[in-house]
C-alpha positions in Angstrom: -16.0 -22.4 92.0 -12.3 -21.4 92.2 -11.2 -24.5 94.0 -13.0 -26.6 91.3 -11.1 -24.8 88.6 -7.8 -25.5 90.5 -8.6 -29.2 90.6 -9.5 -29.3 87.0 -6.3 -27.6 85.9 -4.2 -29.9 88.2 -5.9 -33.0 86.7 -5.4 -31.7 83.1 -1.7 -31.0 83.6 -1.0 -34.3 85.3 -2.9 -36.3 82.7 -1.5 -34.6 79.5 1.5 -32.3 80.0 3.1 -34.1 83.0 2.1 -37.7 82.3 4.6 -40.1 83.9 6.7 -37.4 85.6 7.2 -36.6 89.3 6.5 -32.8 88.9 4.5 -31.2 91.7 1.6 -28.8 90.9 1.0 -26.1 93.5 -0.9 -22.8 93.8 1.4 -20.9 96.3 2.5 -17.3 95.8 6.0 -17.5 94.2 7.7 -15.2 96.6 11.5 -15.3 97.5 10.8 -17.2 100.7 8.8 -19.9 98.8 11.3 -20.2 96.0 14.1 -20.8 98.5 12.2 -23.9 99.9 11.6 -25.5 96.5 13.7 -28.7 96.3 11.8 -30.7 93.5 10.6 -29.9 90.0 7.4 -27.8 90.5 4.7 -26.2 88.4 3.3 -23.1 90.2 -0.2 -21.8 89.2 -0.5 -18.6 91.1 -4.0 -17.0 91.0 -3.1 -13.3 91.0 -6.3 -11.6 89.6 -10.1 -12.1 89.7 -12.5 -9.8 87.8 -15.8 -10.1 86.0 -15.9 -10.9 82.3 -18.3 -8.1 81.2 -18.5 -9.4 77.6 -20.3 -12.5 78.8 -22.8 -10.8 81.1 -26.5 -11.5 80.1 -29.6 -9.6 80.9 -33.1 -10.9 81.9 -34.1 -13.9 84.0 -34.1 -17.7 83.3 -37.2 -19.8 84.1 -37.2 -22.8 86.3 -39.7 -25.5 85.5 -41.1 -28.4 87.6 -41.9 -31.9 86.4 -45.2 -30.7 84.9 -43.5 -28.0 82.8 -44.9 -25.1 85.0 -42.7 -22.1 85.8 -41.9 -22.2 89.5 -39.2 -19.6 89.8 -36.9 -17.3 87.9 -33.2 -16.8 88.4 -30.5 -14.6 86.9 -28.2 -16.1 84.3 -24.7 -17.0 85.4 -22.1 -14.3 85.5 -18.6 -15.2 84.3 -15.4 -14.2 86.3 -11.9 -14.3 84.8 -9.4 -16.1 86.9 -5.9 -15.1 85.9 -3.1 -17.6 86.7 0.6 -16.9 86.5 2.2 -20.3 85.5 5.9 -20.8 86.2 8.2 -23.8 86.2 10.8 -24.3 89.0 13.8 -26.7 88.5 17.5 -26.6 89.0 18.2 -25.9 85.3 16.6 -23.2 83.1 16.5 -25.7 80.2 14.2 -28.0 82.2 12.0 -25.1 83.1 11.6 -24.2 79.4 10.7 -27.8 78.6 8.0 -27.8 81.2 6.6 -24.5 80.0 6.6 -25.8 76.4 4.7 -28.9 77.4 2.1 -26.8 79.3 1.7 -24.4 76.4 1.0 -27.2 73.9 -1.4 -28.8 76.4 -3.4 -25.6 76.9 -3.4 -24.7 73.2 -5.3 -27.9 72.5 -8.3 -26.8 74.6 -10.5 -23.8 74.2 -12.5 -24.8 77.3 -11.8 -26.9 80.3 -12.5 -30.6 79.3 -15.8 -31.8 80.7 -14.3 -34.9 82.1 -12.1 -32.7 84.3 -15.0 -30.7 85.8 -16.5 -31.6 89.1 -18.9 -30.3 91.7 -21.1 -27.4 90.7 -19.2 -26.8 87.5 -20.1 -30.3 86.2 -23.7 -29.9 87.4 -24.1 -26.5 85.7 -23.3 -27.9 82.3 -21.9 -24.6 81.0 -18.6 -24.5 79.0 -15.7 -23.0 80.9 -13.6 -21.0 78.4 -9.9 -20.3 78.8 -7.2 -18.4 77.0 -3.4 -18.7 77.2 -0.6 -16.2 76.7 -2.6 -13.3 75.5 -1.3 -9.7 76.0 -2.0 -8.4 79.5 -4.6 -5.7 80.1 -3.4 -2.1 79.8 -4.0 -1.5 83.5 -1.3 -4.0 84.6 1.9 -5.8 83.5 3.6 -9.0 84.6 6.5 -7.0 85.9 4.1 -5.3 88.4 3.0 -8.8 89.6 6.5 -9.9 90.2 7.3 -6.6 92.0 4.3 -7.1 94.2 5.5 -10.6 95.1 9.0 -9.4 95.8 10.6 -12.0 93.5 12.7 -12.1 90.4 11.2 -12.0 87.0 10.9 -15.5 85.4 9.5 -16.9 82.2 5.8 -17.5 82.7 2.5 -18.3 81.0 -0.6 -16.2 81.6 -3.7 -18.4 81.8 -7.2 -16.8 82.0 -10.2 -19.1 82.9 -13.7 -17.6 82.6 -15.7 -19.5 85.3 -19.5 -19.2 85.6 -20.9 -18.2 89.0 -24.6 -18.9 89.6 -25.0 -17.4 93.1 -28.0 -15.0 92.6 -31.4 -14.4 94.1 -34.2 -16.8 93.3 -37.6 -15.2 92.6 -40.6 -17.6 93.1 -43.2 -17.4 90.4 -46.9 -16.8 91.1 -49.5 -19.5 90.6 -50.5 -20.1 87.0 -53.7 -18.5 85.6 -56.7 -20.8 85.5 -58.9 -21.7 82.6 -61.3 -18.8 83.3 -58.6 -16.3 82.4 -57.6 -13.0 84.0 -60.5 -11.2 85.7 -60.5 -7.5 86.5 -62.8 -5.7 88.8 -63.7 -2.1 89.7 -64.6 -2.5 93.4 -64.7 0.7 95.3 -65.8 3.0 92.5 -69.2 4.7 92.9 -71.9 3.2 90.7 -69.8 0.3 89.6 -69.9 -3.4 90.5 -66.8 -5.5 91.1 -67.9 -8.0 88.5 -70.9 -8.8 86.4 -72.0 -11.7 84.4 -72.1 -11.6 80.6 -75.5 -11.3 79.1 -76.7 -13.7 76.5 -75.5 -13.1 73.0 -72.1 -11.6 73.7 -70.1 -14.7 73.1 -69.5 -15.5 76.8 -67.2 -12.5 77.4 -67.5 -11.0 80.9 -68.6 -7.3 81.3 -67.2 -5.1 84.0 -68.3 -1.8 85.6 -72.0 -2.0 84.6 -74.2 0.9 85.6 -76.9 0.3 88.3 -80.5 -0.1 87.3 -82.3 3.2 86.3 -83.8 5.1 83.4 -82.1 4.8 80.1 -80.1 7.8 78.7 -82.9 8.6 76.2 -85.5 8.8 78.9 -83.4 11.1 81.0 -82.8 13.4 78.1 -86.6 13.5 77.4 -87.4 14.3 81.0 -84.8 17.1 81.1 -86.2 18.7 77.9 -89.7 18.6 79.3 -88.6 20.3 82.5 -86.9 23.0 80.5 -90.0 23.7 78.4 -92.1 23.9 81.6 -89.8 26.4 83.2 -89.8 28.4 79.9 -93.7 28.5 79.7 -94.0 29.8 83.3 -91.5 32.5 82.8 -93.3 33.6 79.5 -96.7 33.9 81.3 -95.2 36.0 84.0 -93.6 38.3 81.6 -96.9 38.8 79.6 -98.8 39.7 82.9 -96.3 42.4 83.8 -96.4 43.9 80.3 -100.3 44.1 80.4 -100.2 46.0 83.8 -97.6 48.4 82.4 -99.8 49.2 79.4 -102.9 49.8 81.6 -101.0 52.3 83.8 -99.7 54.2 80.8 -103.2 54.5 79.4 
């Protein structure tokens, strides 16, 4: 994605800000050694920082559909990364450098996003706008003087261009087969006294029933049999107690 942004910026500057001129557009680090070799008017776009744009991060997954409109996979939404460019002009006279920077500033202020006709490769196929900002205050964790100190060069007038480029490199999760017309079926296989699946009896509207009990006496019949057994055990115990009481009374007499 980064090289595609480089080519888009190069084409934009050559078509609008530098039209008809012989100014060269490069992406080298503007060090002292490089500056000593510059012999022609040059615009330098030095990419000095790459970090994620957390404000544009999205959650969830996006569906991928086939020709029949069926979901075949799910992917994460693109994540945006901020590419920070330090733009400087290099000529023999400071006045010419200021004219070049002015032309670049007017060109960039006319676009909130990279023009679609300048995009190519994956950026064009993705179809997502590529926002950019120009000459905003730097973040609190760095300054442009620090950038120049790191390069070992002298401080020059510059423009800070930030391009938020989408990156789609993420895992792809294949989707399962679609559910048929019969709907989702749930079974209870492995449970004692339960069947994996049963047919719906007549009169229930065609809805399936699951986990039916095996054939056997109804709950009412089981309760009646248990009550009869309790009465039988109670009668036998009462007769035994009456026989013992009669023998005790005879002995006492």
